[in-house]
C-alpha positions as CSV (number, residue, x, y, z in Angstrom):
1,M,53.9,32.9,10.4
2,N,51.3,32.0,13.0
3,D,48.6,33.9,11.1
4,E,49.6,32.1,7.9
5,R,49.5,28.7,9.7
6,L,46.0,29.5,11.0
7,L,44.8,30.6,7.6
8,T,46.2,27.3,6.2
9,K,44.4,25.3,8.8
10,G,41.2,27.2,8.2
11,A,41.4,26.7,4.5
12,L,42.1,23.0,4.9
13,G,39.1,22.7,7.3
14,A,36.9,24.3,4.7
15,I,38.1,22.0,2.0
16,E,37.6,19.0,4.2
17,A,34.1,20.1,5.1
18,E,33.3,20.6,1.4
19,W,34.7,17.1,0.6
20,L,32.6,15.5,3.3
21,N,29.5,17.2,2.0
22,E,30.3,16.0,-1.5
23,V,30.8,12.4,-0.5
24,R,27.6,12.3,1.5
25,A,25.8,14.0,-1.3
26,W,27.1,11.3,-3.7
27,L,25.9,8.6,-1.4
28,E,22.4,10.2,-1.2
29,G,22.4,10.4,-5.0
30,T,22.8,6.6,-5.2
31,K,19.3,6.3,-3.9
32,K,18.0,7.6,-7.2
33,G,19.1,4.3,-8.8
34,G,16.6,2.4,-6.7
35,M,17.3,-1.3,-6.1
36,A,19.3,-3.3,-8.6
37,L,20.2,-7.0,-8.1
38,G,23.4,-8.4,-9.6
39,V,27.1,-8.9,-8.7
40,R,28.8,-7.5,-11.7
41,H,29.0,-3.8,-10.5
42,T,30.2,-4.6,-7.0
43,K,32.7,-7.2,-8.2
44,S,34.2,-4.6,-10.5
45,V,34.5,-1.9,-7.9
46,L,35.8,-4.4,-5.3
47,E,38.6,-5.3,-7.7
48,R,39.4,-1.6,-8.2
49,L,39.6,-1.0,-4.5
50,N,42.5,-3.5,-4.3
51,L,42.1,-3.9,-0.6
52,D,45.3,-4.3,1.5
53,H,43.7,-6.7,4.0
54,T,41.2,-9.5,3.6
55,P,39.8,-10.9,6.9
56,P,40.8,-14.6,7.3
57,H,37.2,-15.3,8.4
58,I,34.3,-14.0,6.3
59,L,30.9,-15.2,7.5
60,H,28.0,-14.7,5.1
61,V,24.3,-15.0,6.2
62,A,21.1,-15.1,4.3
63,G,17.5,-16.0,5.2
64,S,14.0,-14.6,5.5
65,N,13.9,-14.0,9.3
66,G,16.4,-14.0,12.1
67,K,19.5,-13.3,10.2
68,G,20.1,-9.9,11.8
69,T,19.7,-11.3,15.3
70,L,22.1,-14.2,14.5
71,C,24.7,-11.7,13.1
72,A,24.4,-9.5,16.1
73,L,24.9,-12.5,18.5
74,V,27.9,-13.7,16.6
75,A,29.5,-10.2,16.5
76,G,28.7,-9.8,20.3
77,A,30.3,-13.1,21.2
78,L,33.4,-12.3,19.2
79,S,33.7,-8.8,20.7
80,L,33.5,-10.3,24.2
81,S,36.2,-12.7,23.2
82,N,38.4,-9.8,22.0
83,V,38.3,-11.1,18.4
84,P,38.5,-8.0,16.1
85,N,35.3,-8.1,13.9
86,L,33.2,-6.0,11.6
87,L,29.5,-6.5,11.0
88,F,27.7,-5.2,7.9
89,S,24.0,-5.2,8.2
90,S,21.0,-3.3,6.8
91,P,18.9,-1.3,6.9
92,H,19.9,1.2,9.5
93,L,17.6,2.6,12.2
94,I,18.9,6.2,12.4
95,R,22.3,6.8,10.9
96,V,24.0,5.1,8.0
97,E,27.1,4.3,10.1
98,E,25.0,1.7,11.9
99,R,25.4,-0.5,8.9
100,I,29.1,-1.0,9.7
101,R,29.8,-2.0,13.3
102,V,33.4,-2.4,14.5
103,N,33.5,-4.7,17.5
104,G,29.8,-4.0,18.0
105,V,30.0,-0.2,17.8
106,P,28.8,1.8,14.8
107,I,31.8,3.0,12.9
108,E,32.9,6.6,13.4
109,A,31.6,9.0,10.8
110,E,35.1,10.1,9.7
111,K,36.2,6.5,9.0
112,F,32.9,5.9,7.1
113,D,33.5,9.0,5.0
114,A,37.0,8.0,4.2
115,A,36.0,4.5,3.1
116,L,33.1,5.9,1.1
117,Q,35.4,8.3,-0.7
118,S,37.6,5.4,-1.7
119,V,34.5,3.6,-3.1
120,R,33.4,6.8,-4.9
121,Q,36.8,7.2,-6.5
122,A,36.9,3.5,-7.6
123,A,33.4,3.6,-9.0
124,G,34.2,6.9,-10.9
125,Q,37.1,5.4,-12.9
126,T,36.5,4.7,-16.5
127,P,34.2,3.0,-17.3
128,V,32.1,4.6,-14.6
129,V,30.2,2.0,-12.5
130,P,26.8,3.1,-11.3
131,L,26.1,1.9,-7.7
132,T,23.0,1.7,-5.6
133,F,22.9,2.9,-2.0
134,F,23.1,-0.7,-0.7
135,E,26.1,-1.5,-3.0
136,A,27.9,1.6,-2.0
137,T,27.5,0.9,1.7
138,Y,28.5,-2.7,1.3
139,L,31.7,-1.7,-0.5
140,A,32.4,0.9,2.2
141,A,32.1,-2.0,4.7
142,M,34.7,-4.0,2.7
143,Q,37.0,-1.0,2.7
144,C,36.5,-0.5,6.4
145,A,37.2,-4.2,7.2
146,S,40.5,-3.7,5.4
147,M,41.3,-0.4,7.2
148,E,40.5,-1.9,10.6
149,N,42.4,-5.2,10.0
150,A,39.3,-7.1,11.0
151,E,39.9,-10.8,11.8
152,V,36.3,-11.7,11.2
153,L,33.9,-10.0,8.7
154,I,30.2,-10.8,9.1
155,L,28.0,-10.0,6.1
156,E,24.2,-10.0,6.2
157,T,22.6,-10.2,2.8
158,G,20.2,-7.4,1.8
159,L,17.8,-9.4,-0.4
160,G,17.9,-13.0,-1.6
161,G,21.4,-14.3,-2.1
162,R,22.4,-15.2,-5.6
163,K,22.3,-11.7,-6.9
164,D,22.8,-9.8,-3.7
165,A,25.8,-7.4,-3.7
166,T,27.3,-9.2,-0.7
167,R,27.7,-12.3,-2.9
168,S,30.4,-10.5,-5.0
169,G,33.2,-11.1,-2.6
170,P,34.7,-14.2,-0.9
171,A,33.3,-16.1,2.1
172,T,34.8,-18.8,4.3
173,V,31.5,-20.1,5.8
174,C,27.9,-19.4,4.9
175,L,24.6,-19.8,6.8
176,V,20.9,-19.7,5.8
177,T,18.4,-19.0,8.6
178,S,14.6,-19.7,8.4
179,L,12.8,-19.4,5.1
180,S,9.4,-18.0,4.2
181,A,7.5,-16.6,1.2
182,E,8.8,-13.0,0.6
183,H,9.6,-10.8,-2.4
184,S,8.0,-13.3,-4.7
185,D,8.3,-10.8,-7.6
186,I,12.1,-11.1,-7.3
187,L,12.9,-14.4,-5.6
188,G,10.2,-16.7,-6.9
189,D,6.6,-17.7,-6.3
190,T,7.3,-20.7,-4.1
191,I,9.4,-21.3,-1.0
192,P,11.6,-23.9,-2.8
193,E,12.4,-21.3,-5.4
194,I,13.2,-18.7,-2.7
195,A,15.3,-21.3,-0.9
196,K,17.4,-21.8,-4.0
197,E,18.0,-18.1,-4.3
198,K,19.1,-17.8,-0.7
199,A,21.2,-20.9,-0.7
200,A,23.1,-19.5,-3.7
201,I,25.3,-17.6,-1.3
202,A,27.2,-20.9,-1.0
203,R,30.8,-20.9,-2.2
204,P,32.4,-23.8,-4.0
205,D,34.3,-26.2,-1.6
206,R,33.2,-24.1,1.4
207,P,30.8,-25.1,4.2
208,I,27.3,-23.8,4.2
209,L,25.0,-24.4,7.2
210,I,21.2,-24.4,6.7
211,R,18.5,-24.1,9.3
212,N,16.7,-27.4,8.6
213,P,13.5,-26.3,6.8
214,L,11.7,-29.7,7.5
215,D,9.8,-29.4,4.3
216,E,11.3,-32.0,1.9
217,D,10.6,-30.0,-1.3
218,V,12.5,-27.0,0.2
219,K,15.3,-29.2,1.5
220,Q,15.7,-30.9,-2.0
221,A,15.8,-27.5,-3.7
222,I,18.6,-26.5,-1.4
223,V,20.5,-29.7,-2.0
224,E,20.3,-29.2,-5.7
225,Q,21.5,-25.6,-5.5
226,V,24.6,-26.3,-3.4
227,Q,25.8,-29.0,-5.8
228,A,27.2,-26.4,-8.1
229,P,27.0,-22.9,-6.5
230,G,29.9,-21.3,-8.3
231,Q,29.2,-18.2,-10.4
232,P,31.4,-17.9,-13.5
233,E,31.1,-14.1,-13.7
234,L,32.8,-14.1,-10.3
235,G,35.6,-16.3,-11.5
236,E,34.3,-19.3,-9.5
237,Q,34.3,-22.9,-10.5
238,Q,31.0,-24.7,-10.3
239,R,32.0,-27.2,-7.6
240,P,29.8,-28.5,-4.7
241,A,29.6,-26.7,-1.3
242,E,29.8,-28.6,1.9
243,V,26.2,-28.5,3.2
244,E,25.1,-29.2,6.7
245,F,21.5,-28.9,8.0
246,I,21.0,-27.7,11.6
247,D,17.9,-29.0,13.5
248,I,16.0,-26.6,15.6
249,P,13.4,-27.9,18.1
250,N,9.8,-26.9,17.8
251,N,8.6,-23.9,19.8
252,T,12.1,-22.5,20.0
253,S,12.1,-18.7,20.4
254,V,13.7,-16.4,17.8
255,R,16.7,-15.5,20.1
256,E,17.2,-19.1,21.2
257,E,17.2,-20.3,17.6
258,A,19.8,-17.6,16.9
259,R,22.0,-18.9,19.7
260,L,21.8,-22.5,18.4
261,L,22.7,-21.4,14.9
262,A,25.4,-19.0,16.1
263,R,27.1,-21.8,18.0
264,A,27.1,-24.1,15.0
265,F,28.4,-21.2,12.8
266,L,31.3,-20.3,15.1
267,E,32.3,-23.9,15.6
268,K,32.3,-24.5,11.9
269,S,34.4,-21.4,11.4
270,G,36.9,-22.5,14.1
271,L,36.1,-19.4,16.2
272,P,35.6,-19.3,20.0
273,T,32.2,-20.0,21.5
274,S,33.1,-19.4,25.1
275,K,31.4,-16.0,25.3
276,L,28.3,-17.0,23.3
277,D,26.0,-17.5,26.4
278,V,27.2,-14.3,27.9
279,A,26.5,-12.6,24.6
280,F,23.0,-14.2,24.5
281,E,22.2,-12.4,27.8
282,T,23.9,-9.1,27.1
283,V,23.8,-8.4,23.3
284,H,21.5,-5.4,22.6
285,W,20.2,-5.6,19.1
286,P,18.3,-2.3,18.7
287,A,14.6,-2.6,17.8
288,R,14.6,-6.4,18.1
289,M,12.5,-7.1,21.2
290,Q,14.2,-4.2,22.8
291,H,13.1,-3.2,26.3
292,I,13.4,0.5,27.3
293,K,12.4,1.2,30.9
294,S,11.4,4.6,32.1
295,A,11.6,6.3,28.7
296,T,11.9,10.1,28.8
297,Q,8.4,10.8,27.5
298,G,6.1,10.4,30.4
299,G,8.1,7.8,32.2
300,H,6.5,4.9,30.2
301,S,8.2,1.6,29.5
302,F,8.6,0.4,25.9
303,I,9.2,-2.8,23.9
304,L,10.3,-2.2,20.3
305,D,10.3,-4.9,17.7
306,A,10.6,-4.7,13.9
307,A,8.1,-7.4,12.9
308,H,7.9,-6.1,9.3
309,N,6.6,-9.0,7.4
310,P,3.9,-11.7,8.0
311,S,6.4,-14.5,8.9
312,G,8.4,-12.1,11.1
313,L,5.3,-11.1,13.0
314,A,4.3,-14.7,13.4
315,R,7.7,-15.6,14.9
316,V,7.8,-12.8,17.5
317,L,4.1,-13.0,18.6
318,P,4.6,-15.8,21.1
319,E,7.3,-14.0,23.0
320,L,5.5,-10.7,22.6
321,E,2.3,-12.2,24.0
322,R,4.2,-13.3,27.1
323,H,5.2,-9.7,27.8
324,V,1.7,-8.4,27.1
325,S,0.1,-11.1,29.3
326,E,2.5,-10.2,32.1
327,A,1.6,-6.5,31.7
328,C,-2.1,-7.4,32.0
329,K,-1.9,-9.3,35.2
330,E,-3.8,-8.0,38.2
331,G,-1.9,-5.1,39.8
332,N,-0.1,-4.2,36.6
333,A,-1.0,-1.3,34.3
334,G,-1.8,-3.3,31.1
335,W,-0.4,-2.3,27.7
336,S,-0.8,0.0,24.7
337,L,0.0,-0.6,21.1
338,L,2.0,1.8,18.9
339,F,1.9,0.5,15.4
340,G,3.0,1.5,11.9
341,T,4.0,-0.6,8.9
342,S,5.8,-0.4,5.6
343,P,3.8,-1.5,2.5
344,Q,2.3,-5.1,2.7
345,I,0.8,-7.2,-0.1
346,D,-2.3,-7.7,2.1
347,V,-2.5,-5.2,5.0
348,Q,-5.5,-6.9,6.5
349,A,-3.9,-10.3,6.6
350,F,-0.7,-8.9,7.9
351,C,-2.4,-7.1,10.8
352,Q,-4.9,-9.9,11.7
353,P,-2.6,-11.8,14.1
354,L,-2.0,-8.5,15.9
355,I,-5.7,-7.7,16.0
356,D,-6.3,-11.2,17.5
357,L,-3.7,-10.4,20.1
358,C,-5.6,-7.3,21.0
359,H,-8.8,-9.4,21.4
360,R,-7.0,-11.8,23.8
361,H,-5.4,-8.9,25.8
362,P,-7.3,-5.6,25.2
363,P,-4.9,-2.7,25.1
364,Q,-5.6,0.6,26.9
365,H,-4.8,2.6,23.8
366,I,-3.9,1.9,20.2
367,V,-1.8,4.6,18.4
368,L,-1.5,4.2,14.7
369,T,1.2,6.1,12.8
370,V,3.3,6.1,9.7
371,P,7.1,5.2,9.5
372,Q,9.3,8.0,8.3
373,K,12.6,7.9,6.3
374,G,12.0,4.4,4.8
375,R,12.7,3.3,1.2
376,Y,8.9,3.3,0.5
377,P,6.1,5.5,2.0
378,G,4.5,3.7,4.9
379,V,0.9,2.5,5.0
380,S,-1.4,5.4,5.9
381,A,-2.5,5.5,9.5
382,D,-6.0,6.3,8.3
383,Q,-6.0,3.0,6.3
384,L,-4.9,1.1,9.4
385,A,-7.6,2.7,11.4
386,K,-10.3,1.2,9.2
387,L,-9.4,-2.3,10.4
388,A,-11.4,-3.9,13.2
389,W,-9.2,-3.1,16.2
390,P,-10.9,-4.1,19.4
391,C,-10.2,-0.9,21.3
392,E,-12.3,2.2,22.0
393,S,-9.3,4.5,22.4
394,I,-7.7,4.6,18.9
395,H,-5.5,7.5,18.1
396,V,-4.5,8.3,14.5
397,I,-1.2,10.3,14.5
398,Q,0.7,10.4,11.2
399,N,4.1,11.4,12.7
400,P,5.8,8.9,15.0
401,E,7.5,11.7,17.1
402,K,4.1,13.3,17.7
403,A,2.7,9.9,18.5
404,V,5.3,9.4,21.3
405,T,4.6,12.9,22.6
406,H,0.9,12.2,22.6
407,L,1.4,9.1,24.7
408,G,3.6,11.1,27.1
409,R,0.6,13.2,28.0
410,F,-1.0,10.2,29.7
411,D,-0.2,8.9,33.2
412,P,1.9,5.7,33.0
413,D,-1.0,3.8,34.8
414,D,-3.3,4.9,31.9
415,V,-0.9,3.5,29.3
416,G,1.0,0.6,30.8
417,L,3.7,-1.1,28.7
418,V,4.0,0.5,25.2
419,V,4.5,-2.1,22.5
420,S,6.0,-0.4,19.4
421,L,5.6,-2.8,16.5
422,G,6.0,-2.8,12.7
423,S,8.5,-1.2,10.4
424,L,12.2,-1.1,11.3
425,Y,12.2,2.5,10.2
426,L,9.4,3.2,12.7
427,Q,11.5,1.8,15.5
428,G,14.3,4.2,14.4
429,N,11.8,7.1,14.6
430,I,10.8,6.0,18.1
431,L,14.3,5.7,19.3
432,E,15.1,9.2,18.1
433,S,12.0,10.5,19.8
434,L,13.0,8.9,23.1
435,G,16.5,10.3,22.8
436,R,18.1,6.9,22.4
437,S,20.2,7.5,19.3
438,S,23.8,7.8,20.5
439,N,26.5,5.3,19.5
440,E,26.2,3.8,23.0
441,D,22.4,3.3,22.5
442,L,23.0,1.7,19.1
443,S,26.0,-0.5,20.1
444,L,25.5,-4.3,20.4
445,L,26.9,-4.3,23.9
446,A,25.2,-1.2,25.1
447,K,24.0,-0.9,28.6
448,Q,20.3,-1.8,28.9
449,S,18.0,1.1,30.0
């Protein structure tokens, strides 16, 4: 009997392993569909999932920059207040489970696989619904929110708003962060057009908070959009949303702006704000101005930030320059730049503010590399090396892991503070190279190193 039982357990284990491989292979296969905007497919599968639990608070966030930092701060404040929450964000740095954080911690692989299998089965019903990678992970997040009985679900849009997969479900309060020119081939040629697409996350009769854009044309475009935001294909009536503009003082840092918006967001949602200031000091949003002291490779200290588009780089540069300036003070070891970027419309224009920073505070070394595992191939390090970097010690190392190893061969005093900047995927590569890829390292309330 014992032998039979052992055999049964072994057979079940083999079947389970095969099932897990199949569901992950299915998810990987969704990448072949590329990117597809629209809410019809996700709405259809969401209805088929027939979720047992819908969180009473669903907070939906769009914007060009700062939305991830805002979402992380809200999730951190709620977690510290013991309010069960789930955050869906993208992309991930290292593991896909990072896209779904339960009370700030990436979801366990087994729970993710179970949710993904439910999505796979629902999409496979007749008629079969083809899903993209983003759609599949968003739907898995909705399934996980139901499984975990989350009280608050925080959704970060992937691209735009009107046709983003996250728009297919309900929301109780929405928020749009700062706006800038981006994805003009999809969202529009002007910022007012882009603003309308992002403000289209608004739900009829529900509040939507907007970071005051100050530009009157942009503001008017938003006001026009939220007058009738309902989408008939989602079964919504075209009724006005309740719009409120949030003023942000000039020269406010990215993180401080996130705190101001988070407070307004939580208050409007009727959720506690008592732990927001504590969260501001303790939330650890990986690869967003992340400090790593005494990293394993050579004992160097790192700052990682995913300034991946021109407006994002412009927003983080003032804070970044403060750290660089401090590193360059007499008695300190200075700094070195580790840089790699995803494709840009104009690489020269994108890099120029960073080149200017290097002129103001000459780095000891510049290491140029290529992000790995991204949606699109990164810009060649050889191409980056052709730019007018004001540094004699320029190293072209195509692989980020080898770039970190290369820096590790230098004495810390010959390198100083390592600023790793550029693609979010690059920062994931760097974290892996530094051995900082555990769930603890990737959690929002992880201990700082």
